[in-house]
NUVEXVO-153320 format. One record per residue (C-alpha): x, z, y; residue number from 0; residue in three letters. Coordinates in steps of 0.25 Angstrom, whole numbers, plus 2048, in hexadecimal, padded with zeros to 3 digits. Example, Ala and Ser with C-alpha at 12.3 -4.5 7.8 and 13.67 -1.06 7.14 Angstrom:
<atoms>
ATOM   X   Z   Y   n res
ATOM 831 81F 7EE   0 ala
ATOM 837 81D 7FC   1 ser
</atoms>
This chain:
<atoms>
ATOM   X   Z   Y   n res
ATOM F2B 857 2BA   0 met
ATOM F33 84A 2BB   1 pro
ATOM F41 84B 2C1   2 cys
ATOM F42 847 2D0   3 glu
ATOM F51 843 2CF   4 asn
ATOM F54 839 2C4   5 pro
ATOM F62 83E 2C3   6 arg
ATOM F5C 84B 2BE   7 glu
ATOM F52 845 2B4   8 cys
ATOM F53 849 2A6   9 arg
ATOM F4E 840 29B  10 pro
ATOM F42 849 298  11 asp
ATOM F3D 84A 2A6  12 asp
ATOM F2F 844 2A6  13 pro
ATOM F2C 836 2AC  14 pro
ATOM F28 835 2BB  15 thr
ATOM F1B 82F 2BF  16 ala
ATOM F23 824 2C5  17 glu
ATOM F29 821 2B7  18 glu
ATOM F1C 821 2B0  19 asp
ATOM F16 817 2BA  20 ala
ATOM F22 80E 2B8  21 arg
ATOM F20 80F 2A9  22 thr
ATOM F11 80C 2AB  23 glu
ATOM F14 800 2B4  24 arg
ATOM F1F 7FA 2A9  25 arg
ATOM F15 7FC 29E  26 val
ATOM F09 7F5 2A5  27 leu
ATOM F11 7EA 2AB  28 thr
ATOM F17 7E7 29D  29 his
ATOM F09 7E7 296  30 val
ATOM F03 7DE 2A1  31 leu
ATOM F0F 7D4 2A1  32 his
ATOM F0E 7D3 292  33 asn
ATOM F00 7D0 291  34 arg
ATOM EF9 7CB 289  35 pro
ATOM F03 7D0 27F  36 thr
ATOM F00 7DF 27C  37 his
ATOM F0A 7E9 279  38 arg
ATOM F09 7F5 270  39 thr
ATOM F0F 803 274  40 met
ATOM F1C 801 26B  41 pro
ATOM F1E 7F3 271  42 glu
ATOM F1D 7F8 27F  43 leu
ATOM F27 803 27C  44 val
ATOM F31 7F9 276  45 arg
ATOM F2F 7EF 282  46 glu
ATOM F2F 7F9 28E  47 leu
ATOM F38 805 289  48 cys
ATOM F47 804 28B  49 asp
ATOM F48 80C 27E  50 asp
ATOM F3C 80B 276  51 pro
ATOM F41 817 26E  52 glu
ATOM F41 820 27A  53 asp
ATOM F35 82A 279  54 phe
ATOM F35 82C 288  55 ala
ATOM F34 81D 28B  56 glu
ATOM F29 81B 281  57 gly
ATOM F21 827 286  58 asp
ATOM F22 822 294  59 ala
ATOM F1C 815 28F  60 leu
ATOM F11 81B 287  61 ala
ATOM F0D 824 293  62 arg
ATOM F0D 817 29C  63 ala
ATOM F04 810 292  64 val
ATOM EFB 81C 291  65 arg
ATOM EFA 81E 2A0  66 asp
ATOM EF7 80F 2A2  67 leu
ATOM EEC 810 297  68 val
ATOM EE6 81C 29E  69 ala
ATOM EE6 814 2AC  70 ser
ATOM EDF 808 2A6  71 gly
ATOM EEB 7FE 2A7  72 leu
ATOM EEE 7FD 298  73 leu
ATOM EE6 800 28B  74 arg
ATOM EEB 803 27D  75 met
ATOM EE5 7FB 271  76 glu
ATOM EEB 803 266  77 gly
ATOM EFB 802 268  78 glu
ATOM EF9 7F6 272  79 thr
ATOM EFA 7F7 281  80 val
ATOM EF1 7EE 288  81 val
ATOM EEF 7EC 298  82 pro
ATOM EE1 7EE 29D  83 thr
ATOM ED9 7E4 2A4  84 arg
ATOM EDB 7EC 2B1  85 ala
ATOM EEB 7EC 2AF  86 ala
ATOM EEA 7DD 2AD  87 val
ATOM EE2 7DB 2B9  88 his
ATOM EEB 7E3 2C2  89 phe
ATOM EF7 7DC 2BD  90 glu
ATOM EF0 7CE 2C0  91 arg
ATOM EEC 7D2 2CE  92 ile
ATOM EF9 7D9 2D2  93 thr
ATOM F02 7CD 2CD  94 ser
ATOM EFB 7C2 2D5  95 glu
</atoms>
């Protein structure tokens, strides 16, 4: 169970749903804003993680991509992360 009080959190506490959602938003926004250039997973880690060598950050990013793929907003083409037509359409209609 994630800690309730940030002052009592330990580094090994699991992320909260809010942190996961924030990471998903960062990933999806980054992928959409860099279209039509596609990113590989290692590139996303270098671009979005404060410390690309930090396992926890990379793992959170990988979970975000996995969950966005499962929800139909991203797709994987080998190592390349690509936004789906649904994600591109949603971005277009919400930014007008």
